[in-house]
PQR file with spaces between the fields and no chain letter, atoms N, CA, C, O and H, PARSE charges and radii, in Angstrom:
ATOM       1  N    UNK     1     152.551  101.200  135.850 -0.4000 1.5000
ATOM       2  CA   UNK     1     153.483  102.183  136.060 -0.0000 2.0000
ATOM       3  C    UNK     1     153.289  102.845  137.539  0.5500 1.7000
ATOM       4  O    UNK     1     152.199  102.919  138.106 -0.5500 1.4000
ATOM       5  N    UNK     2     154.326  103.236  137.984 -0.4000 1.5000
ATOM       6  CA   UNK     2     154.408  103.769  139.316 -0.0000 2.0000
ATOM       7  C    UNK     2     154.969  105.089  139.626  0.5500 1.7000
ATOM       8  O    UNK     2     155.883  105.512  138.917 -0.5500 1.4000
ATOM       9  H    UNK     2     155.212  103.176  137.524  0.4000 1.0000
ATOM      10  N    UNK     3     154.567  105.722  140.514 -0.4000 1.5000
ATOM      11  CA   UNK     3     155.274  107.142  140.774 -0.0000 2.0000
ATOM      12  C    UNK     3     155.280  108.041  139.713  0.5500 1.7000
ATOM      13  O    UNK     3     154.311  108.372  139.031 -0.5500 1.4000
ATOM      14  H    UNK     3     153.826  105.379  141.090  0.4000 1.0000
ATOM      15  N    UNK     4     156.629  108.479  139.600 -0.4000 1.5000
ATOM      16  CA   UNK     4     157.039  109.448  138.633 -0.0000 2.0000
ATOM      17  C    UNK     4     156.811  109.084  137.097  0.5500 1.7000
ATOM      18  O    UNK     4     156.630  109.925  136.217 -0.5500 1.4000
ATOM      19  H    UNK     4     157.417  108.210  140.154  0.4000 1.0000
ATOM      20  N    UNK     5     156.845  107.757  136.916 -0.4000 1.5000
ATOM      21  CA   UNK     5     156.400  107.173  135.642 -0.0000 2.0000
ATOM      22  C    UNK     5     155.128  107.541  135.259  0.5500 1.7000
ATOM      23  O    UNK     5     154.959  108.013  134.135 -0.5500 1.4000
ATOM      24  H    UNK     5     156.992  107.074  137.631  0.4000 1.0000
ATOM      25  N    UNK     6     154.136  107.386  136.082 -0.4000 1.5000
ATOM      26  CA   UNK     6     152.815  107.737  135.962 -0.0000 2.0000
ATOM      27  C    UNK     6     152.470  109.227  135.780  0.5500 1.7000
ATOM      28  O    UNK     6     151.620  109.624  134.983 -0.5500 1.4000
ATOM      29  H    UNK     6     154.273  107.002  136.995  0.4000 1.0000
ATOM      30  N    UNK     7     153.205  110.024  136.590 -0.4000 1.5000
ATOM      31  CA   UNK     7     153.007  111.589  136.536 -0.0000 2.0000
ATOM      32  C    UNK     7     153.689  111.890  134.971  0.5500 1.7000
ATOM      33  O    UNK     7     153.030  112.566  134.181 -0.5500 1.4000
ATOM      34  H    UNK     7     153.896  109.702  137.238  0.4000 1.0000
ATOM      35  N    UNK     8     154.850  111.428  134.625 -0.4000 1.5000
ATOM      36  CA   UNK     8     155.412  111.796  133.361 -0.0000 2.0000
ATOM      37  C    UNK     8     154.577  111.160  132.130  0.5500 1.7000
ATOM      38  O    UNK     8     154.644  111.646  131.001 -0.5500 1.4000
ATOM      39  H    UNK     8     155.385  110.878  135.267  0.4000 1.0000
ATOM      40  N    UNK     9     153.872  110.156  132.409 -0.4000 1.5000
ATOM      41  CA   UNK     9     153.004  109.499  131.192 -0.0000 2.0000
ATOM      42  C    UNK     9     151.893  110.522  131.136  0.5500 1.7000
ATOM      43  O    UNK     9     151.594  111.045  130.063 -0.5500 1.4000
ATOM      44  H    UNK     9     153.818  109.761  133.327  0.4000 1.0000
ATOM      45  N    UNK    10     151.362  110.779  132.105 -0.4000 1.5000
ATOM      46  CA   UNK    10     150.081  111.777  132.254 -0.0000 2.0000
ATOM      47  C    UNK    10     150.430  113.091  131.591  0.5500 1.7000
ATOM      48  O    UNK    10     149.540  113.671  130.969 -0.5500 1.4000
ATOM      49  H    UNK    10     151.605  110.354  132.977  0.4000 1.0000
ATOM      50  N    UNK    11     151.603  113.598  131.662 -0.4000 1.5000
ATOM      51  CA   UNK    11     151.934  114.816  130.865 -0.0000 2.0000
ATOM      52  C    UNK    11     152.038  114.666  129.353  0.5500 1.7000
ATOM      53  O    UNK    11     151.659  115.504  128.535 -0.5500 1.4000
ATOM      54  H    UNK    11     152.326  113.127  132.167  0.4000 1.0000
ATOM      55  N    UNK    12     152.584  113.527  129.097 -0.4000 1.5000
ATOM      56  CA   UNK    12     152.733  113.295  127.622 -0.0000 2.0000
ATOM      57  C    UNK    12     151.405  113.128  127.072  0.5500 1.7000
ATOM      58  O    UNK    12     151.117  113.728  126.037 -0.5500 1.4000
ATOM      59  H    UNK    12     152.892  112.846  129.762  0.4000 1.0000
ATOM      60  N    UNK    13     150.469  112.296  127.712 -0.4000 1.5000
ATOM      61  CA   UNK    13     149.062  112.000  127.110 -0.0000 2.0000
ATOM      62  C    UNK    13     148.394  113.410  127.011  0.5500 1.7000
ATOM      63  O    UNK    13     147.740  113.745  126.023 -0.5500 1.4000
ATOM      64  H    UNK    13     150.703  111.808  128.553  0.4000 1.0000
ATOM      65  N    UNK    14     148.603  114.238  128.125 -0.4000 1.5000
ATOM      66  CA   UNK    14     147.996  115.721  128.117 -0.0000 2.0000
ATOM      67  C    UNK    14     148.395  116.497  126.909  0.5500 1.7000
ATOM      68  O    UNK    14     147.605  117.239  126.325 -0.5500 1.4000
ATOM      69  H    UNK    14     149.134  113.967  128.927  0.4000 1.0000
ATOM      70  N    UNK    15     149.645  116.313  126.538 -0.4000 1.5000
ATOM      71  CA   UNK    15     149.994  117.317  125.461 -0.0000 2.0000
ATOM      72  C    UNK    15     149.688  116.632  124.026  0.5500 1.7000
ATOM      73  O    UNK    15     149.514  117.345  123.038 -0.5500 1.4000
ATOM      74  H    UNK    15     150.286  115.710  127.013  0.4000 1.0000
ATOM      75  N    UNK    16     149.632  115.291  123.957 -0.4000 1.5000
ATOM      76  CA   UNK    16     148.966  114.863  122.646 -0.0000 2.0000
ATOM      77  C    UNK    16     147.494  114.839  122.743  0.5500 1.7000
ATOM      78  O    UNK    16     146.929  114.705  121.658 -0.5500 1.4000
ATOM      79  H    UNK    16     149.774  114.712  124.760  0.4000 1.0000
ATOM      80  N    UNK    17     146.681  114.943  123.859 -0.4000 1.5000
ATOM      81  CA   UNK    17     145.323  115.043  123.872 -0.0000 2.0000
ATOM      82  C    UNK    17     144.986  116.428  123.474  0.5500 1.7000
ATOM      83  O    UNK    17     144.020  116.629  122.738 -0.5500 1.4000
ATOM      84  H    UNK    17     147.139  115.052  124.741  0.4000 1.0000
ATOM      85  N    UNK    18     145.841  117.547  123.984 -0.4000 1.5000
ATOM      86  CA   UNK    18     145.405  118.741  123.693 -0.0000 2.0000
ATOM      87  C    UNK    18     145.652  119.210  122.198  0.5500 1.7000
ATOM      88  O    UNK    18     145.158  120.248  121.758 -0.5500 1.4000
ATOM      89  H    UNK    18     146.626  117.383  124.582  0.4000 1.0000
ATOM      90  N    UNK    19     146.492  118.326  121.422 -0.4000 1.5000
ATOM      91  CA   UNK    19     146.755  118.510  120.053 -0.0000 2.0000
ATOM      92  C    UNK    19     145.670  117.761  119.255  0.5500 1.7000
ATOM      93  O    UNK    19     145.718  117.736  118.025 -0.5500 1.4000
ATOM      94  H    UNK    19     146.894  117.483  121.779  0.4000 1.0000
ATOM      95  N    UNK    20     144.686  117.145  119.956 -0.4000 1.5000
ATOM      96  CA   UNK    20     143.547  116.417  119.180 -0.0000 2.0000
ATOM      97  C    UNK    20     143.715  114.962  119.104  0.5500 1.7000
ATOM      98  O    UNK    20     142.851  114.319  118.508 -0.5500 1.4000
ATOM      99  H    UNK    20     144.647  117.164  120.955  0.4000 1.0000
ATOM     100  N    UNK    21     144.662  114.394  119.602 -0.4000 1.5000
ATOM     101  CA   UNK    21     144.868  112.984  119.266 -0.0000 2.0000
ATOM     102  C    UNK    21     143.919  112.215  120.199  0.5500 1.7000
ATOM     103  O    UNK    21     144.051  112.300  121.420 -0.5500 1.4000
ATOM     104  H    UNK    21     145.364  114.916  120.086  0.4000 1.0000
ATOM     105  N    UNK    22     142.874  111.396  119.574 -0.4000 1.5000
ATOM     106  CA   UNK    22     141.757  110.856  120.213 -0.0000 2.0000
ATOM     107  C    UNK    22     142.195  109.638  121.106  0.5500 1.7000
ATOM     108  O    UNK    22     141.544  109.395  122.122 -0.5500 1.4000
ATOM     109  H    UNK    22     142.767  111.327  118.582  0.4000 1.0000
ATOM     110  N    UNK    23     143.252  108.883  120.768 -0.4000 1.5000
ATOM     111  CA   UNK    23     143.829  107.895  121.570 -0.0000 2.0000
ATOM     112  C    UNK    23     144.239  108.604  122.887  0.5500 1.7000
ATOM     113  O    UNK    23     143.732  108.235  123.946 -0.5500 1.4000
ATOM     114  H    UNK    23     143.780  109.081  119.942  0.4000 1.0000
ATOM     115  N    UNK    24     144.941  109.387  122.859 -0.4000 1.5000
ATOM     116  CA   UNK    24     145.476  110.109  124.041 -0.0000 2.0000
ATOM     117  C    UNK    24     144.368  110.815  124.746  0.5500 1.7000
ATOM     118  O    UNK    24     144.435  110.948  125.968 -0.5500 1.4000
ATOM     119  H    UNK    24     145.353  109.688  121.999  0.4000 1.0000
ATOM     120  N    UNK    25     143.365  111.270  124.079 -0.4000 1.5000
ATOM     121  CA   UNK    25     142.283  111.859  124.889 -0.0000 2.0000
ATOM     122  C    UNK    25     141.443  110.764  125.757  0.5500 1.7000
ATOM     123  O    UNK    25     140.884  111.016  126.824 -0.5500 1.4000
ATOM     124  H    UNK    25     143.310  111.162  123.086  0.4000 1.0000
ATOM     125  N    UNK    26     141.458  109.695  125.197 -0.4000 1.5000
ATOM     126  CA   UNK    26     140.807  108.477  125.819 -0.0000 2.0000
ATOM     127  C    UNK    26     141.619  108.031  126.908  0.5500 1.7000
ATOM     128  O    UNK    26     141.076  107.816  127.992 -0.5500 1.4000
ATOM     129  H    UNK    26     141.912  109.490  124.330  0.4000 1.0000
ATOM     130  N    UNK    27     142.877  107.862  126.760 -0.4000 1.5000
ATOM     131  CA   UNK    27     143.707  107.371  127.700 -0.0000 2.0000
ATOM     132  C    UNK    27     143.747  108.475  128.911  0.5500 1.7000
ATOM     133  O    UNK    27     143.582  108.151  130.087 -0.5500 1.4000
ATOM     134  H    UNK    27     143.318  108.037  125.879  0.4000 1.0000
ATOM     135  N    UNK    28     143.942  109.575  128.555 -0.4000 1.5000
ATOM     136  CA   UNK    28     143.839  110.700  129.586 -0.0000 2.0000
ATOM     137  C    UNK    28     142.597  110.679  130.486  0.5500 1.7000
ATOM     138  O    UNK    28     142.658  110.813  131.708 -0.5500 1.4000
ATOM     139  H    UNK    28     144.076  109.838  127.600  0.4000 1.0000
ATOM     140  N    UNK    29     141.515  110.509  129.818 -0.4000 1.5000
ATOM     141  CA   UNK    29     140.298  110.135  130.545 -0.0000 2.0000
ATOM     142  C    UNK    29     140.458  109.111  131.583  0.5500 1.7000
ATOM     143  O    UNK    29     139.988  109.355  132.694 -0.5500 1.4000
ATOM     144  H    UNK    29     141.466  110.400  128.825  0.4000 1.0000
ATOM     145  N    UNK    30     141.125  107.876  131.349 -0.4000 1.5000
ATOM     146  CA   UNK    30     141.323  106.966  132.113 -0.0000 2.0000
ATOM     147  C    UNK    30     142.156  107.354  133.285  0.5500 1.7000
ATOM     148  O    UNK    30     141.840  107.004  134.423 -0.5500 1.4000
ATOM     149  H    UNK    30     141.507  107.678  130.446  0.4000 1.0000
ATOM     150  N    UNK    31     143.261  108.102  133.020 -0.4000 1.5000
ATOM     151  CA   UNK    31     144.198  108.666  134.089 -0.0000 2.0000
ATOM     152  C    UNK    31     143.297  109.543  135.108  0.5500 1.7000
ATOM     153  O    UNK    31     143.496  109.476  136.321 -0.5500 1.4000
ATOM     154  H    UNK    31     143.518  108.386  132.097  0.4000 1.0000
ATOM     155  N    UNK    32     142.418  110.269  134.616 -0.4000 1.5000
ATOM     156  CA   UNK    32     141.437  111.338  135.382 -0.0000 2.0000
ATOM     157  C    UNK    32     140.515  110.449  136.240  0.5500 1.7000
ATOM     158  O    UNK    32     140.378  110.643  137.448 -0.5500 1.4000
ATOM     159  H    UNK    32     142.257  110.324  133.631  0.4000 1.0000
ATOM     160  N    UNK    33     139.841  109.389  135.511 -0.4000 1.5000
ATOM     161  CA   UNK    33     139.006  108.603  136.357 -0.0000 2.0000
ATOM     162  C    UNK    33     139.551  107.881  137.469  0.5500 1.7000
ATOM     163  O    UNK    33     138.959  107.823  138.546 -0.5500 1.4000
ATOM     164  H    UNK    33     139.953  109.231  134.530  0.4000 1.0000
ATOM     165  N    UNK    34     140.689  107.309  137.247 -0.4000 1.5000
ATOM     166  CA   UNK    34     141.389  106.568  138.240 -0.0000 2.0000
ATOM     167  C    UNK    34     142.326  107.462  139.201  0.5500 1.7000
ATOM     168  O    UNK    34     142.748  106.971  140.248 -0.5500 1.4000
ATOM     169  H    UNK    34     141.171  107.355  136.372  0.4000 1.0000
ATOM     170  N    UNK    35     142.611  108.650  138.866 -0.4000 1.5000
ATOM     171  CA   UNK    35     143.484  109.545  139.615 -0.0000 2.0000
ATOM     172  C    UNK    35     144.945  108.995  139.426  0.5500 1.7000
ATOM     173  O    UNK    35     145.738  109.266  140.327 -0.5500 1.4000
ATOM     174  H    UNK    35     142.269  109.049  138.015  0.4000 1.0000
ATOM     175  N    UNK    36     145.330  108.361  138.512 -0.4000 1.5000
ATOM     176  CA   UNK    36     146.746  108.115  138.208 -0.0000 2.0000
ATOM     177  C    UNK    36     147.652  109.113  137.418  0.5500 1.7000
ATOM     178  O    UNK    36     147.601  109.265  136.198 -0.5500 1.4000
ATOM     179  H    UNK    36     144.686  108.140  137.779  0.4000 1.0000
ATOM     180  N    UNK    37     148.427  109.727  138.211 -0.4000 1.5000
ATOM     181  CA   UNK    37     149.381  110.690  137.592 -0.0000 2.0000
ATOM     182  C    UNK    37     148.804  112.180  137.569  0.5500 1.7000
ATOM     183  O    UNK    37     149.404  113.159  137.126 -0.5500 1.4000
ATOM     184  H    UNK    37     148.468  109.603  139.202  0.4000 1.0000
ATOM     185  N    UNK    38     147.599  112.168  138.098 -0.4000 1.5000
ATOM     186  CA   UNK    38     146.744  113.534  138.035 -0.0000 2.0000
ATOM     187  C    UNK    38     145.718  113.297  139.236  0.5500 1.7000
ATOM     188  O    UNK    38     145.526  112.198  139.757 -0.5500 1.4000
ATOM     189  H    UNK    38     147.112  111.373  138.459  0.4000 1.0000
ATOM     190  N    UNK    39     145.160  114.352  139.559 -0.4000 1.5000
ATOM     191  CA   UNK    39     144.111  114.411  140.803 -0.0000 2.0000
ATOM     192  C    UNK    39     142.851  113.795  139.998  0.5500 1.7000
ATOM     193  O    UNK    39     142.448  114.094  138.874 -0.5500 1.4000
ATOM     194  H    UNK    39     145.316  115.244  139.136  0.4000 1.0000
ATOM     195  N    UNK    40     142.403  112.942  140.824 -0.4000 1.5000
ATOM     196  CA   UNK    40     141.072  112.296  140.326 -0.0000 2.0000
ATOM     197  C    UNK    40     139.947  113.253  140.127  0.5500 1.7000
ATOM     198  O    UNK    40     139.458  113.900  141.053 -0.5500 1.4000
ATOM     199  H    UNK    40     142.730  112.699  141.737  0.4000 1.0000
ATOM     200  N    UNK    41     139.604  113.311  139.049 -0.4000 1.5000
ATOM     201  CA   UNK    41     138.406  114.333  138.719 -0.0000 2.0000
ATOM     202  C    UNK    41     137.521  113.665  137.653  0.5500 1.7000
ATOM     203  O    UNK    41     137.750  113.787  136.450 -0.5500 1.4000
ATOM     204  H    UNK    41     140.000  112.785  138.296  0.4000 1.0000
ATOM     205  N    UNK    42     136.662  113.068  138.074 -0.4000 1.5000
ATOM     206  CA   UNK    42     135.501  112.371  137.101 -0.0000 2.0000
ATOM     207  C    UNK    42     134.853  113.100  136.047  0.5500 1.7000
ATOM     208  O    UNK    42     134.494  112.592  134.985 -0.5500 1.4000
ATOM     209  H    UNK    42     136.475  112.969  139.052  0.4000 1.0000
ATOM     210  N    UNK    43     134.696  114.455  136.411 -0.4000 1.5000
ATOM     211  CA   UNK    43     134.237  115.241  135.204 -0.0000 2.0000
ATOM     212  C    UNK    43     135.340  115.653  134.251  0.5500 1.7000
ATOM     213  O    UNK    43     134.996  116.042  133.134 -0.5500 1.4000
ATOM     214  H    UNK    43     134.988  114.867  137.274  0.4000 1.0000
ATOM     215  N    UNK    44     136.644  115.612  134.568 -0.4000 1.5000
ATOM     216  CA   UNK    44     137.646  115.893  133.478 -0.0000 2.0000
ATOM     217  C    UNK    44     137.658  114.470  132.660  0.5500 1.7000
ATOM     218  O    UNK    44     137.726  114.542  131.433 -0.5500 1.4000
ATOM     219  H    UNK    44     136.923  115.296  135.475  0.4000 1.0000
ATOM     220  N    UNK    45     137.599  113.277  133.237 -0.4000 1.5000
ATOM     221  CA   UNK    45     137.669  112.066  132.652 -0.0000 2.0000
ATOM     222  C    UNK    45     136.382  112.026  131.439  0.5500 1.7000
ATOM     223  O    UNK    45     136.565  111.702  130.266 -0.5500 1.4000
ATOM     224  H    UNK    45     137.543  113.218  134.234  0.4000 1.0000
ATOM     225  N    UNK    46     135.106  112.424  132.021 -0.4000 1.5000
ATOM     226  CA   UNK    46     134.102  112.422  130.984 -0.0000 2.0000
ATOM     227  C    UNK    46     134.328  113.547  129.863  0.5500 1.7000
ATOM     228  O    UNK    46     133.933  113.326  128.718 -0.5500 1.4000
ATOM     229  H    UNK    46     134.957  112.687  132.974  0.4000 1.0000
ATOM     230  N    UNK    47     134.954  114.733  130.183 -0.4000 1.5000
ATOM     231  CA   UNK    47     135.292  115.670  129.248 -0.0000 2.0000
ATOM     232  C    UNK    47     136.229  115.144  127.952  0.5500 1.7000
ATOM     233  O    UNK    47     136.006  115.320  126.754 -0.5500 1.4000
ATOM     234  H    UNK    47     135.275  114.913  131.113  0.4000 1.0000
ATOM     235  N    UNK    48     137.206  114.533  128.508 -0.4000 1.5000
ATOM     236  CA   UNK    48     138.287  113.815  127.625 -0.0000 2.0000
ATOM     237  C    UNK    48     137.535  112.469  126.785  0.5500 1.7000
ATOM     238  O    UNK    48     137.705  112.219  125.592 -0.5500 1.4000
ATOM     239  H    UNK    48     137.387  114.391  129.481  0.4000 1.0000
ATOM     240  N    UNK    49     136.886  111.886  127.500 -0.4000 1.5000
ATOM     241  CA   UNK    49     136.187  110.826  126.751 -0.0000 2.0000
ATOM     242  C    UNK    49     135.227  111.395  125.582  0.5500 1.7000
ATOM     243  O    UNK    49     135.127  110.900  124.460 -0.5500 1.4000
ATOM     244  H    UNK    49     136.748  112.088  128.469  0.4000 1.0000
ATOM     245  N    UNK    50     134.590  112.449  126.028 -0.4000 1.5000
ATOM     246  CA   UNK    50     133.634  113.130  124.893 -0.0000 2.0000
ATOM     247  C    UNK    50     134.539  113.668  123.745  0.5500 1.7000
ATOM     248  O    UNK    50     134.173  113.542  122.577 -0.5500 1.4000
ATOM     249  H    UNK    50     134.670  112.851  126.940  0.4000 1.0000
ATOM     250  N    UNK    51     135.567  114.189  124.028 -0.4000 1.5000
ATOM     251  CA   UNK    51     136.365  114.698  122.759 -0.0000 2.0000
ATOM     252  C    UNK    51     136.910  113.557  122.005  0.5500 1.7000
ATOM     253  O    UNK    51     137.060  113.706  120.793 -0.5500 1.4000
ATOM     254  H    UNK    51     135.864  114.292  124.977  0.4000 1.0000
ATOM     255  N    UNK    52     137.230  112.431  122.558 -0.4000 1.5000
ATOM     256  CA   UNK    52     137.667  111.267  121.846 -0.0000 2.0000
ATOM     257  C    UNK    52     136.597  110.585  121.306  0.5500 1.7000
ATOM     258  O    UNK    52     136.803  109.922  120.289 -0.5500 1.4000
ATOM     259  H    UNK    52     137.108  112.310  123.544  0.4000 1.0000
ATOM     260  N    UNK    53     135.229  110.629  121.908 -0.4000 1.5000
ATOM     261  CA   UNK    53     134.198  109.975  121.267 -0.0000 2.0000
ATOM     262  C    UNK    53     133.770  110.818  120.104  0.5500 1.7000
ATOM     263  O    UNK    53     133.418  110.180  119.112 -0.5500 1.4000
ATOM     264  H    UNK    53     135.062  111.167  122.734  0.4000 1.0000
ATOM     265  N    UNK    54     133.729  112.127  120.029 -0.4000 1.5000
ATOM     266  CA   UNK    54     133.356  112.845  118.847 -0.0000 2.0000
ATOM     267  C    UNK    54     134.308  112.560  117.750  0.5500 1.7000
ATOM     268  O    UNK    54     133.922  112.827  116.612 -0.5500 1.4000
ATOM     269  H    UNK    54     134.014  112.646  120.836  0.4000 1.0000
ATOM     270  N    UNK    55     135.537  112.041  117.917 -0.4000 1.5000
ATOM     271  CA   UNK    55     136.151  111.662  116.754 -0.0000 2.0000
ATOM     272  C    UNK    55     136.096  110.072  116.541  0.5500 1.7000
ATOM     273  O    UNK    55     137.088  109.511  116.075 -0.5500 1.4000
ATOM     274  H    UNK    55     135.850  111.825  118.841  0.4000 1.0000
ATOM     275  N    UNK    56     135.109  109.443  116.832 -0.4000 1.5000
ATOM     276  CA   UNK    56     134.725  108.217  116.557 -0.0000 2.0000
ATOM     277  C    UNK    56     135.619  107.010  117.187  0.5500 1.7000
ATOM     278  O    UNK    56     135.713  105.909  116.644 -0.5500 1.4000
ATOM     279  H    UNK    56     134.303  109.898  117.211  0.4000 1.0000
ATOM     280  N    UNK    57     136.250  107.360  118.384 -0.4000 1.5000
ATOM     281  CA   UNK    57     137.036  106.444  119.142 -0.0000 2.0000
ATOM     282  C    UNK    57     135.961  105.601  119.904  0.5500 1.7000
ATOM     283  O    UNK    57     135.246  106.152  120.741 -0.5500 1.4000
ATOM     284  H    UNK    57     136.174  108.254  118.825  0.4000 1.0000
ATOM     285  N    UNK    58     135.860  104.467  119.663 -0.4000 1.5000
ATOM     286  CA   UNK    58     134.796  103.431  120.125 -0.0000 2.0000
ATOM     287  C    UNK    58     135.100  103.250  121.566  0.5500 1.7000
ATOM     288  O    UNK    58     134.113  103.223  122.301 -0.5500 1.4000
ATOM     289  H    UNK    58     136.441  104.020  118.983  0.4000 1.0000
ATOM     290  N    UNK    59     136.296  103.118  122.132 -0.4000 1.5000
ATOM     291  CA   UNK    59     136.434  102.913  123.695 -0.0000 2.0000
ATOM     292  C    UNK    59     136.048  104.081  124.204  0.5500 1.7000
ATOM     293  O    UNK    59     135.415  103.982  125.256 -0.5500 1.4000
ATOM     294  H    UNK    59     137.098  103.141  121.535  0.4000 1.0000
ATOM     295  N    UNK    60     136.264  105.388  123.707 -0.4000 1.5000
ATOM     296  CA   UNK    60     135.826  106.629  124.371 -0.0000 2.0000
ATOM     297  C    UNK    60     134.252  106.463  124.380  0.5500 1.7000
ATOM     298  O    UNK    60     133.660  106.574  125.453 -0.5500 1.4000
ATOM     299  H    UNK    60     136.778  105.468  122.853  0.4000 1.0000
ATOM     300  N    UNK    61     133.646  106.233  123.358 -0.4000 1.5000
ATOM     301  CA   UNK    61     132.199  106.216  123.314 -0.0000 2.0000
ATOM     302  C    UNK    61     131.594  105.432  124.297  0.5500 1.7000
ATOM     303  O    UNK    61     130.641  105.851  124.953 -0.5500 1.4000
ATOM     304  H    UNK    61     134.127  106.143  122.486  0.4000 1.0000
ATOM     305  N    UNK    62     132.181  104.095  124.475 -0.4000 1.5000
ATOM     306  CA   UNK    62     131.562  103.139  125.438 -0.0000 2.0000
ATOM     307  C    UNK    62     131.890  103.720  126.805  0.5500 1.7000
ATOM     308  O    UNK    62     131.001  103.719  127.656 -0.5500 1.4000
ATOM     309  H    UNK    62     132.955  103.754  123.942  0.4000 1.0000
ATOM     310  N    UNK    63     133.215  104.267  127.118 -0.4000 1.5000
ATOM     311  CA   UNK    63     133.426  104.782  128.422 -0.0000 2.0000
ATOM     312  C    UNK    63     132.711  105.964  128.849  0.5500 1.7000
ATOM     313  O    UNK    63     132.482  106.194  130.036 -0.5500 1.4000
ATOM     314  H    UNK    63     133.938  104.267  126.426  0.4000 1.0000
ATOM     315  N    UNK    64     132.317  106.801  127.792 -0.4000 1.5000
ATOM     316  CA   UNK    64     131.419  108.082  128.198 -0.0000 2.0000
ATOM     317  C    UNK    64     130.021  107.556  128.365  0.5500 1.7000
ATOM     318  O    UNK    64     129.252  108.198  129.081 -0.5500 1.4000
ATOM     319  H    UNK    64     132.504  106.614  126.828  0.4000 1.0000
ATOM     320  N    UNK    65     129.627  106.490  127.797 -0.4000 1.5000
ATOM     321  CA   UNK    65     128.382  105.946  127.978 -0.0000 2.0000
ATOM     322  C    UNK    65     128.255  105.304  129.390  0.5500 1.7000
ATOM     323  O    UNK    65     127.186  105.372  129.996 -0.5500 1.4000
ATOM     324  H    UNK    65     130.251  105.969  127.216  0.4000 1.0000
ATOM     325  N    UNK    66     129.299  104.709  129.892 -0.4000 1.5000
ATOM     326  CA   UNK    66     129.465  104.260  131.256 -0.0000 2.0000
ATOM     327  C    UNK    66     129.351  105.283  132.236  0.5500 1.7000
ATOM     328  O    UNK    66     128.674  105.172  133.258 -0.5500 1.4000
ATOM     329  H    UNK    66     130.168  104.654  129.400  0.4000 1.0000
ATOM     330  N    UNK    67     130.119  106.426  131.868 -0.4000 1.5000
ATOM     331  CA   UNK    67     129.928  107.712  132.740 -0.0000 2.0000
ATOM     332  C    UNK    67     128.459  108.151  132.953  0.5500 1.7000
ATOM     333  O    UNK    67     128.050  108.573  134.034 -0.5500 1.4000
ATOM     334  H    UNK    67     130.669  106.515  131.038  0.4000 1.0000
ATOM     335  N    UNK    68     127.685  108.020  131.829 -0.4000 1.5000
ATOM     336  CA   UNK    68     126.244  108.470  132.011 -0.0000 2.0000
ATOM     337  C    UNK    68     125.553  107.457  132.726  0.5500 1.7000
ATOM     338  O    UNK    68     124.734  107.799  133.580 -0.5500 1.4000
ATOM     339  H    UNK    68     128.017  107.677  130.950  0.4000 1.0000
ATOM     340  N    UNK    69     125.765  106.287  132.501 -0.4000 1.5000
ATOM     341  CA   UNK    69     124.980  105.228  133.041 -0.0000 2.0000
ATOM     342  C    UNK    69     125.365  105.153  134.717  0.5500 1.7000
ATOM     343  O    UNK    69     124.515  104.820  135.542 -0.5500 1.4000
ATOM     344  H    UNK    69     126.430  106.010  131.808  0.4000 1.0000
ATOM     345  N    UNK    70     126.582  105.463  135.041 -0.4000 1.5000
ATOM     346  CA   UNK    70     126.981  105.375  136.445 -0.0000 2.0000
ATOM     347  C    UNK    70     126.798  106.675  137.170  0.5500 1.7000
ATOM     348  O    UNK    70     126.813  106.718  138.400 -0.5500 1.4000
ATOM     349  H    UNK    70     127.273  105.734  134.371  0.4000 1.0000
ATOM     350  N    UNK    71     126.611  107.817  136.362 -0.4000 1.5000
ATOM     351  CA   UNK    71     126.687  109.104  136.943 -0.0000 2.0000
ATOM     352  C    UNK    71     127.906  109.645  137.356  0.5500 1.7000
ATOM     353  O    UNK    71     127.930  110.446  138.290 -0.5500 1.4000
ATOM     354  H    UNK    71     126.598  107.783  135.362  0.4000 1.0000
ATOM     355  N    UNK    72     129.027  109.268  136.710 -0.4000 1.5000
ATOM     356  CA   UNK    72     130.424  109.627  136.918 -0.0000 2.0000
ATOM     357  C    UNK    72     130.818  110.867  136.134  0.5500 1.7000
ATOM     358  O    UNK    72     130.944  110.826  134.910 -0.5500 1.4000
ATOM     359  H    UNK    72     129.008  108.617  135.951  0.4000 1.0000
ATOM     360  N    UNK    73     131.014  111.983  136.857 -0.4000 1.5000
ATOM     361  CA   UNK    73     131.459  113.070  136.035 -0.0000 2.0000
ATOM     362  C    UNK    73     130.492  113.781  135.119  0.5500 1.7000
ATOM     363  O    UNK    73     130.844  114.766  134.471 -0.5500 1.4000
ATOM     364  H    UNK    73     130.911  112.016  137.851  0.4000 1.0000
ATOM     365  N    UNK    74     129.326  113.301  135.070 -0.4000 1.5000
ATOM     366  CA   UNK    74     128.157  113.779  134.249 -0.0000 2.0000
ATOM     367  C    UNK    74     126.978  113.806  135.185  0.5500 1.7000
ATOM     368  O    UNK    74     126.961  113.256  136.287 -0.5500 1.4000
ATOM     369  H    UNK    74     129.040  112.501  135.597  0.4000 1.0000
ATOM     370  N    UNK    75     125.902  114.560  134.598 -0.4000 1.5000
ATOM     371  CA   UNK    75     124.668  114.341  135.302 -0.0000 2.0000
ATOM     372  C    UNK    75     124.003  113.028  134.802  0.5500 1.7000
ATOM     373  O    UNK    75     123.856  112.757  133.610 -0.5500 1.4000
ATOM     374  H    UNK    75     125.916  115.007  133.703  0.4000 1.0000
ATOM     375  N    UNK    76     123.633  112.276  135.796 -0.4000 1.5000
ATOM     376  CA   UNK    76     122.922  111.010  135.448 -0.0000 2.0000
ATOM     377  C    UNK    76     121.665  111.358  134.951  0.5500 1.7000
ATOM     378  O    UNK    76     120.951  112.222  135.460 -0.5500 1.4000
ATOM     379  H    UNK    76     123.753  112.496  136.764  0.4000 1.0000
ATOM     380  N    UNK    77     121.323  110.560  133.754 -0.4000 1.5000
ATOM     381  CA   UNK    77     120.016  110.757  133.153 -0.0000 2.0000
ATOM     382  C    UNK    77     119.237  109.400  133.206  0.5500 1.7000
ATOM     383  O    UNK    77     118.096  109.325  132.750 -0.5500 1.4000
ATOM     384  H    UNK    77     121.903  109.858  133.340  0.4000 1.0000
């Protein structure tokens, strides 16, 4: 995706994520981690991964684990 398409996609993922859709939450985390369609904010990526992970989204659980391992958007432990 490029330009306006990425921004538009981020808006729709945001809407779905705010309504509790775990897949959208995980994907929105990707957008924040990479800065695609939104300002790059690793702490927001980790927040969205956590919300999805709490709903048993395996991809989000893995990505949240990586955030902790790499110290991205969370306090490294």
